[in-house]
DSSP file (Angstrom, degrees, kcal/mol; ACC not computed):
  #  RESIDUE AA STRUCTURE BP1 BP2  ACC     N-H-->O    O-->H-N    N-H-->O    O-->H-N    TCO  KAPPA ALPHA  PHI   PSI    X-CA   Y-CA   Z-CA
    1    1 A M              0   0    0      0, 0.0     2,-0.6     0, 0.0    20,-0.1   0.000 360.0 360.0 360.0 129.6   39.7    2.7  190.7
    2    2 A L        -     0   0    0     18,-0.1     2,-0.4    19,-0.0    22,-0.1  -0.929 360.0-168.3-113.2 115.1   38.5   -0.6  189.2
    3    3 A L        -     0   0    0     -2,-0.6     2,-0.4    39,-0.0    14,-0.1  -0.850   5.6-161.6-105.4 140.8   40.6   -3.7  189.7
    4    4 A R        +     0   0    0     -2,-0.4     2,-0.3    12,-0.2    16,-0.2  -0.945  11.0 175.7-124.2 140.5   39.8   -6.8  187.8
    5    5 A I        -     0   0    0     -2,-0.4     2,-0.5    15,-0.0     3,-0.1  -0.952  22.3-143.7-135.5 158.3   40.9  -10.4  188.5
    6    6 A D    >   -     0   0    0     -2,-0.3     3,-1.9     5,-0.1     5,-0.1  -0.927   5.7-165.3-124.4 105.5   40.1  -13.7  186.8
    7    7 A A  T 3  S+     0   0    0     -2,-0.5    -1,-0.1     1,-0.3     6,-0.1   0.739  90.5  56.8 -61.6 -23.3   39.8  -16.5  189.3
    8    8 A A  T 3  S+     0   0    0     -3,-0.1    -1,-0.3     2,-0.0     2,-0.0   0.576  86.6 104.3 -85.7  -9.7   40.0  -19.1  186.5
    9    9 A S  S <  S-     0   0    0     -3,-1.9     4,-0.1     1,-0.1    -3,-0.0  -0.345  72.9-134.7 -71.7 153.0   43.4  -17.7  185.3
   10   10 A G  S    S+     0   0    0      2,-0.1    -1,-0.1    -2,-0.0     3,-0.1   0.592  79.6 101.0 -80.0 -11.2   46.6  -19.6  186.0
   11   11 A E  S    S-     0   0    0     -5,-0.1    -5,-0.1     1,-0.1    -2,-0.1  -0.563  87.4-102.9 -75.4 135.8   48.2  -16.3  187.0
   12   12 A P     >  -     0   0    0      0, 0.0     4,-1.8     0, 0.0     5,-0.2  -0.221  26.1-121.4 -58.0 149.4   48.4  -15.8  190.8
   13   13 A L  H  > S+     0   0    0      1,-0.2     4,-2.4     2,-0.2     5,-0.2   0.885 111.4  53.9 -60.4 -42.0   45.8  -13.4  192.2
   14   14 A F  H  > S+     0   0    0      1,-0.2     4,-2.6     2,-0.2    -1,-0.2   0.910 108.4  50.6 -60.9 -40.6   48.3  -11.0  193.7
   15   15 A A  H  > S+     0   0    0      1,-0.2     4,-2.5     2,-0.2    -1,-0.2   0.867 109.0  51.7 -63.6 -36.7   50.0  -10.7  190.3
   16   16 A Q  H  X S+     0   0    0     -4,-1.8     4,-2.0     2,-0.2   -12,-0.2   0.889 110.0  48.4 -69.4 -38.9   46.6  -10.0  188.7
   17   17 A V  H  X S+     0   0    0     -4,-2.4     4,-2.0     2,-0.2    -2,-0.2   0.934 113.6  47.1 -64.2 -46.0   46.0   -7.2  191.2
   18   18 A A  H  X S+     0   0    0     -4,-2.6     4,-2.8     1,-0.2    -2,-0.2   0.901 112.0  50.3 -62.0 -41.0   49.4   -5.7  190.6
   19   19 A A  H  X S+     0   0    0     -4,-2.5     4,-2.5     1,-0.2    -1,-0.2   0.866 107.5  53.9 -66.2 -34.9   49.0   -5.9  186.9
   20   20 A S  H  X S+     0   0    0     -4,-2.0     4,-1.6     2,-0.2    -1,-0.2   0.911 112.2  43.3 -64.7 -43.7   45.6   -4.2  187.1
   21   21 A V  H  X S+     0   0    0     -4,-2.0     4,-2.1     2,-0.2    -2,-0.2   0.927 112.7  53.7 -65.3 -44.4   47.1   -1.3  189.0
   22   22 A R  H  X S+     0   0    0     -4,-2.8     4,-2.7     1,-0.2    -2,-0.2   0.903 107.5  50.6 -53.9 -46.5   50.1   -1.2  186.6
   23   23 A A  H  X S+     0   0    0     -4,-2.5     4,-2.0     1,-0.2    -1,-0.2   0.871 108.9  51.2 -62.5 -39.3   47.8   -1.0  183.6
   24   24 A Q  H  <>S+     0   0    0     -4,-1.6     5,-2.1     2,-0.2     6,-1.5   0.870 111.5  47.8 -67.1 -36.0   45.9    1.9  185.2
   25   25 A I  H ><5S+     0   0    0     -4,-2.1     3,-1.1     4,-0.2    -2,-0.2   0.929 111.0  50.8 -67.4 -45.2   49.2    3.7  185.8
   26   26 A A  H 3<5S+     0   0    0     -4,-2.7    -2,-0.2     1,-0.3    -1,-0.2   0.862 110.3  49.7 -60.5 -36.4   50.3    3.0  182.2
   27   27 A K  T 3<5S-     0   0    0     -4,-2.0    -1,-0.3    -5,-0.2    -2,-0.2   0.567 115.9-115.3 -79.4  -9.0   47.1    4.4  180.8
   28   28 A G  T < 5S+     0   0    0     -3,-1.1    -3,-0.2    -4,-0.4    -2,-0.1   0.590  84.3 120.9  84.3   9.7   47.4    7.5  182.9
   29   29 A E  S   <S+     0   0    0     -5,-2.1     2,-0.4    -6,-0.2    -4,-0.2   0.763  76.3  44.0 -76.6 -25.9   44.3    6.7  185.0
   30   30 A L  S    S-     0   0    0     -6,-1.5     2,-0.3    -9,-0.1    -2,-0.2  -0.976  80.1-178.0-118.3 135.6   46.4    6.7  188.1
   31   31 A R    >   -     0   0    0     -2,-0.4     3,-2.5     1,-0.1    45,-0.3  -0.797  39.9 -60.8-128.8 168.4   49.0    9.5  188.6
   32   32 A E  T 3  S+     0   0    0     -2,-0.3    45,-0.2     1,-0.3    46,-0.1  -0.199 122.5  20.4 -47.9 132.2   51.6   10.6  191.0
   33   33 A G  T 3  S+     0   0    0     43,-3.1    -1,-0.3     1,-0.3     2,-0.1   0.228  88.1 133.7  90.0 -15.0   50.0   11.3  194.4
   34   34 A D    <   -     0   0    0     -3,-2.5    42,-3.1    43,-0.1     2,-0.4  -0.463  52.4-131.8 -67.1 141.1   46.9    9.2  193.8
   35   35 A R  B     -A   75   0A   0     40,-0.2    40,-0.2    -2,-0.1    38,-0.1  -0.789   9.8-136.1 -95.0 134.5   46.0    6.9  196.7
   36   36 A L        -     0   0    0     38,-3.1    38,-0.4    -2,-0.4     3,-0.1  -0.565  38.6 -93.2 -79.3 153.1   45.2    3.3  196.1
   37   37 A P        -     0   0    0      0, 0.0    -1,-0.1     0, 0.0    37,-0.1  -0.303  55.5 -82.7 -62.5 150.8   42.2    2.0  198.1
   38   38 A P    >>  -     0   0    0      0, 0.0     4,-2.1     0, 0.0     3,-0.7  -0.272  38.4-121.6 -54.1 140.7   43.0    0.4  201.4
   39   39 A A  H 3> S+     0   0    0      1,-0.3     4,-2.9     2,-0.2     5,-0.2   0.838 112.1  57.6 -54.6 -36.9   44.0   -3.2  201.0
   40   40 A R  H 3> S+     0   0    0      1,-0.2     4,-2.0     2,-0.2    -1,-0.3   0.886 107.1  47.5 -64.2 -38.4   41.2   -4.4  203.2
   41   41 A D  H <> S+     0   0    0     -3,-0.7     4,-2.6     2,-0.2    -2,-0.2   0.900 113.3  47.8 -69.1 -40.8   38.6   -2.7  201.0
   42   42 A V  H  X S+     0   0    0     -4,-2.1     4,-2.6     2,-0.2     5,-0.3   0.944 111.5  50.1 -64.1 -47.5   40.2   -4.1  197.8
   43   43 A A  H  X>S+     0   0    0     -4,-2.9     5,-2.2     1,-0.2     4,-1.5   0.920 113.8  46.2 -56.6 -45.4   40.3   -7.6  199.4
   44   44 A S  H  <5S+     0   0    0     -4,-2.0    -1,-0.2    -5,-0.2    -2,-0.2   0.925 113.3  48.5 -63.0 -45.8   36.7   -7.3  200.4
   45   45 A G  H  <5S+     0   0    0     -4,-2.6    -2,-0.2     1,-0.2    -1,-0.2   0.845 118.4  39.0 -66.7 -34.0   35.6   -6.0  197.1
   46   46 A L  H  <5S-     0   0    0     -4,-2.6    -1,-0.2    -5,-0.2    -2,-0.2   0.618 107.2-122.8 -90.0 -14.4   37.4   -8.7  195.1
   47   47 A G  T  <5 +     0   0    0     -4,-1.5     2,-0.3    -5,-0.3    -3,-0.2   0.870  69.0 124.8  72.7  36.9   36.6  -11.5  197.5
   48   48 A V      < -     0   0    0     -5,-2.2    -1,-0.3    -6,-0.2    -2,-0.1  -0.758  68.7 -80.2-122.3 171.4   40.2  -12.4  198.1
   49   49 A N    >>  -     0   0    0     -2,-0.3     4,-1.2     1,-0.1     3,-0.9  -0.417  35.3-124.2 -71.2 144.0   42.5  -12.7  201.2
   50   50 A L  H 3> S+     0   0    0      1,-0.3     4,-2.3     2,-0.2     3,-0.2   0.865 111.5  57.8 -55.1 -40.1   43.8   -9.4  202.6
   51   51 A H  H 3> S+     0   0    0      1,-0.2     4,-2.2     2,-0.2    -1,-0.3   0.783  97.7  61.4 -66.1 -26.0   47.4  -10.8  202.3
   52   52 A T  H <> S+     0   0    0     -3,-0.9     4,-1.8     2,-0.2    -1,-0.2   0.948 109.4  40.8 -63.2 -48.0   46.9  -11.3  198.5
   53   53 A V  H  X S+     0   0    0     -4,-1.2     4,-2.6     2,-0.2    -2,-0.2   0.887 113.4  53.3 -69.9 -39.5   46.3   -7.5  198.1
   54   54 A L  H  X S+     0   0    0     -4,-2.3     4,-2.1     1,-0.2    -1,-0.2   0.878 108.1  52.0 -61.6 -37.1   49.1   -6.6  200.5
   55   55 A H  H  X S+     0   0    0     -4,-2.2     4,-2.1     2,-0.2    -1,-0.2   0.912 110.0  48.3 -65.9 -42.0   51.4   -8.9  198.5
   56   56 A A  H  X S+     0   0    0     -4,-1.8     4,-2.2     1,-0.2    -2,-0.2   0.925 111.3  49.7 -62.2 -45.3   50.4   -7.0  195.2
   57   57 A Y  H  X S+     0   0    0     -4,-2.6     4,-1.8     1,-0.2    -1,-0.2   0.873 110.0  51.9 -62.0 -37.5   50.9   -3.7  196.9
   58   58 A Q  H  X S+     0   0    0     -4,-2.1     4,-2.6     2,-0.2    -1,-0.2   0.900 107.9  51.2 -64.9 -40.9   54.4   -4.9  198.1
   59   59 A V  H  X S+     0   0    0     -4,-2.1     4,-1.6     1,-0.2    -2,-0.2   0.920 110.3  49.3 -63.4 -43.5   55.3   -5.9  194.5
   60   60 A L  H  <>S+     0   0    0     -4,-2.2     5,-2.2     1,-0.2     6,-1.0   0.845 110.4  51.5 -64.7 -34.4   54.3   -2.5  193.2
   61   61 A R  H ><5S+     0   0    0     -4,-1.8     3,-1.3     4,-0.2    -2,-0.2   0.912 107.4  51.8 -66.6 -43.9   56.4   -0.9  196.0
   62   62 A E  H 3<5S+     0   0    0     -4,-2.6    -2,-0.2     1,-0.3    -1,-0.2   0.813 107.9  53.1 -63.0 -31.6   59.4   -3.0  195.0
   63   63 A E  T 3<5S-     0   0    0     -4,-1.6    -1,-0.3    -5,-0.2    -2,-0.2   0.532 116.2-117.3 -80.4  -6.0   58.9   -1.8  191.4
   64   64 A G  T < 5S+     0   0    0     -3,-1.3    15,-0.5    -4,-0.2    -3,-0.2   0.584  86.9 110.5  82.6   8.6   59.0    1.8  192.6
   65   65 A L  S   <S+     0   0    0     -5,-2.2    12,-2.3    -6,-0.2     2,-0.4   0.722  76.2  36.8 -88.7 -21.6   55.4    2.5  191.5
   66   66 A V  E     -B   76   0A   0     -6,-1.0     2,-0.5    10,-0.3    -2,-0.2  -0.982  64.4-148.3-134.8 142.4   53.9    2.8  194.9
   67   67 A D  E     -B   75   0A   0      8,-3.1     8,-2.5    -2,-0.4     2,-0.6  -0.944  16.3-156.1-108.7 127.9   55.0    4.2  198.2
   68   68 A L  E     +B   74   0A   0     -2,-0.5     2,-0.4     6,-0.2     6,-0.2  -0.906  20.7 163.9-108.3 124.9   53.6    2.4  201.3
   69   69 A R  E >>  -B   73   0A   0      4,-1.9     4,-2.6    -2,-0.6     3,-1.4  -1.000  41.7-106.9-140.0 139.0   53.4    4.3  204.6
   70   70 A R  T 34 S+     0   0    0     -2,-0.4    -2,-0.0     1,-0.3     0, 0.0  -0.382 107.5  13.6 -60.5 135.4   51.6    3.6  207.8
   71   71 A G  T 34 S+     0   0    0      1,-0.1    -1,-0.3    -2,-0.1     0, 0.0   0.090 126.6  59.2  86.9 -23.3   48.7    6.0  208.1
   72   72 A R  T <4 S-     0   0    0     -3,-1.4    -2,-0.2     1,-0.2     2,-0.2   0.658  88.0-156.9-106.3 -26.2   48.9    7.2  204.5
   73   73 A G  E  <  - B   0  69A   0     -4,-2.6    -4,-1.9   -38,-0.1     2,-0.5  -0.507  49.7 -18.2  80.5-153.7   48.4    3.8  202.8
   74   74 A A  E     - B   0  68A   0    -38,-0.4   -38,-3.1    -6,-0.2     2,-0.4  -0.809  65.4-176.4 -96.4 122.4   49.6    3.1  199.3
   75   75 A V  E     -AB  35  67A   0     -8,-2.5    -8,-3.1    -2,-0.5   -40,-0.2  -0.965  29.7-115.1-122.5 133.5   50.4    6.3  197.1
   76   76 A V  E     - B   0  66A   0    -42,-3.1   -43,-3.1    -2,-0.4   -10,-0.3  -0.462  36.4-140.2 -67.4 133.3   51.4    6.3  193.5
   77   77 A T    >   -     0   0    0    -12,-2.3     3,-1.4   -45,-0.2     4,-0.2  -0.198  28.1 -93.7 -86.8 178.5   55.0    7.6  193.1
   78   78 A G  T >> S+     0   0    0      1,-0.3     3,-1.2     2,-0.2     4,-0.8   0.653 114.6  79.3 -67.2 -16.8   56.5    9.9  190.5
   79   79 A A  H 3> S+     0   0    0    -15,-0.5     4,-2.2     1,-0.3    -1,-0.3   0.731  77.4  74.7 -64.2 -18.9   57.6    6.8  188.6
   80   80 A A  H <> S+     0   0    0     -3,-1.4     4,-2.3     1,-0.2    -1,-0.3   0.846  90.7  54.1 -60.9 -35.7   54.0    6.6  187.3
   81   81 A T  H <> S+     0   0    0     -3,-1.2     4,-2.1    -4,-0.2    -1,-0.2   0.905 109.3  47.7 -65.0 -43.2   54.6    9.5  185.0
   82   82 A A  H  X S+     0   0    0     -4,-0.8     4,-2.4     2,-0.2    -2,-0.2   0.887 112.2  49.2 -64.2 -40.1   57.6    7.7  183.5
   83   83 A V  H  X S+     0   0    0     -4,-2.2     4,-2.2     2,-0.2    -2,-0.2   0.904 110.2  50.6 -69.3 -40.1   55.6    4.5  183.0
   84   84 A S  H  X S+     0   0    0     -4,-2.3     4,-1.7     2,-0.2    -2,-0.2   0.905 112.3  47.5 -63.4 -42.2   52.7    6.4  181.4
   85   85 A Q  H  X S+     0   0    0     -4,-2.1     4,-2.5     1,-0.2    -2,-0.2   0.899 109.7  52.7 -64.5 -41.5   55.1    8.0  179.0
   86   86 A L  H  X S+     0   0    0     -4,-2.4     4,-2.7     1,-0.2    -2,-0.2   0.895 105.0  55.6 -61.0 -38.9   56.8    4.7  178.3
   87   87 A Q  H  X S+     0   0    0     -4,-2.2     4,-2.1     1,-0.2    -1,-0.2   0.918 109.1  47.2 -60.4 -43.6   53.4    3.3  177.4
   88   88 A R  H  X S+     0   0    0     -4,-1.7     4,-2.1     2,-0.2    -2,-0.2   0.890 111.1  51.3 -63.6 -40.5   52.9    6.1  174.9
   89   89 A D  H  X S+     0   0    0     -4,-2.5     4,-2.5     2,-0.2    -2,-0.2   0.883 110.2  48.9 -63.0 -39.9   56.3    5.5  173.4
   90   90 A I  H  X S+     0   0    0     -4,-2.7     4,-2.8     2,-0.2    -2,-0.2   0.894 109.5  52.2 -69.0 -38.1   55.6    1.8  173.1
   91   91 A A  H  X S+     0   0    0     -4,-2.1     4,-1.9    -5,-0.2    -2,-0.2   0.917 111.0  47.5 -63.7 -41.0   52.3    2.5  171.4
   92   92 A E  H  X S+     0   0    0     -4,-2.1     4,-2.5     2,-0.2     5,-0.2   0.928 111.1  51.1 -65.3 -44.6   54.0    4.8  168.9
   93   93 A L  H  X S+     0   0    0     -4,-2.5     4,-2.7     1,-0.2    -2,-0.2   0.919 108.9  52.1 -56.3 -44.1   56.7    2.1  168.3
   94   94 A G  H  X S+     0   0    0     -4,-2.8     4,-2.2     1,-0.2    -1,-0.2   0.893 109.5  49.0 -60.1 -40.4   54.0   -0.4  167.6
   95   95 A K  H  X S+     0   0    0     -4,-1.9     4,-2.1     2,-0.2    -1,-0.2   0.902 112.8  47.1 -64.5 -42.6   52.4    1.9  165.1
   96   96 A R  H  X S+     0   0    0     -4,-2.5     4,-1.4     2,-0.2    -2,-0.2   0.907 112.8  49.4 -67.7 -40.5   55.7    2.5  163.3
   97   97 A A  H  <>S+     0   0    0     -4,-2.7     5,-2.7    -5,-0.2     4,-0.3   0.894 110.6  49.7 -66.5 -40.3   56.5   -1.2  163.3
   98   98 A A  H ><5S+     0   0    0     -4,-2.2     3,-1.3     1,-0.2    -1,-0.2   0.894 106.8  55.5 -64.8 -38.9   53.1   -2.1  161.9
   99   99 A A  H 3<5S+     0   0    0     -4,-2.1    -1,-0.2     1,-0.3    -2,-0.2   0.828 108.8  48.4 -61.8 -31.6   53.5    0.5  159.2
  100  100 A L  T 3<5S-     0   0    0     -4,-1.4    -1,-0.3    -5,-0.1    -2,-0.2   0.486 118.1-115.1 -86.5  -2.2   56.7   -1.2  158.2
  101  101 A G  T < 5 +     0   0    0     -3,-1.3    -3,-0.2    -4,-0.3     2,-0.2   0.706  59.1 158.9  77.8  20.2   55.0   -4.6  158.2
  102  102 A M      < -     0   0    0     -5,-2.7    -1,-0.2    -6,-0.2    -2,-0.1  -0.529  42.2-119.8 -78.3 143.4   57.0   -6.0  161.1
  103  103 A A    >>  -     0   0    0     -2,-0.2     4,-1.7     1,-0.1     3,-0.6  -0.514  21.6-120.8 -72.9 146.5   55.7   -8.9  163.1
  104  104 A P  H 3> S+     0   0    0      0, 0.0     4,-2.4     0, 0.0     5,-0.2   0.867 113.9  58.8 -56.0 -36.1   55.1   -8.2  166.8
  105  105 A S  H 3> S+     0   0    0      1,-0.2     4,-2.1     2,-0.2     5,-0.1   0.847 103.5  52.0 -63.9 -34.0   57.5  -11.0  167.7
  106  106 A T  H <> S+     0   0    0     -3,-0.6     4,-2.4     2,-0.2    -1,-0.2   0.911 109.3  49.1 -67.0 -41.9   60.3   -9.2  165.7
  107  107 A V  H  X S+     0   0    0     -4,-1.7     4,-2.3     2,-0.2    -2,-0.2   0.914 110.4  51.5 -63.5 -42.1   59.6   -6.0  167.6
  108  108 A V  H  X S+     0   0    0     -4,-2.4     4,-2.8     1,-0.2    -1,-0.2   0.918 110.2  48.4 -61.3 -45.0   59.8   -7.9  170.9
  109  109 A E  H  X S+     0   0    0     -4,-2.1     4,-2.2     2,-0.2    -1,-0.2   0.882 110.9  50.7 -63.5 -39.5   63.1   -9.5  169.9
  110  110 A L  H  X S+     0   0    0     -4,-2.4     4,-1.2     2,-0.2    -1,-0.2   0.902 111.6  48.4 -63.5 -40.5   64.5   -6.1  168.9
  111  111 A L  H >X S+     0   0    0     -4,-2.3     4,-0.7     1,-0.2     3,-0.6   0.941 110.7  50.0 -65.7 -48.0   63.4   -4.7  172.2
  112  112 A R  H >< S+     0   0    0     -4,-2.8     3,-1.0     1,-0.2    -1,-0.2   0.901 108.4  53.0 -58.7 -39.5   65.0   -7.5  174.2
  113  113 A A  H 3< S+     0   0    0     -4,-2.2    -1,-0.2     1,-0.2    -2,-0.2   0.779 107.5  52.6 -67.0 -25.1   68.3   -7.1  172.3
  114  114 A S  H <<        0   0    0     -4,-1.2    -1,-0.2    -3,-0.6    -2,-0.2   0.537 360.0 360.0 -88.8  -5.2   68.4   -3.4  173.2
  115  115 A M    <<        0   0    0     -3,-1.0    -1,-0.2    -4,-0.7    -2,-0.2   0.435 360.0 360.0 -96.4 360.0   67.9   -3.9  176.9
């Protein structure tokens, strides 16, 4: 698992770590039952504070994407399958909208209105 962060970005580091994991789930690179690396290892590898990674893992837990248990660490939940499918659905929607000549902002507004 490769996590990327940009120290120059205005986005908080914990949010970048969470987004990186989320993206791997959406792409199907992480699946239900996969274990995330220990937070200590991630923090060391990225050169960030341990609490930054723990915060990211907590955010993912609150989203239902990761289950945190002592002794087991962080494990990807079954919600990963749904997120991965949603990503494919969104990609298909994007293709259909592009074929119709719709601007991305229009598609985003249509999506917002439907939620």
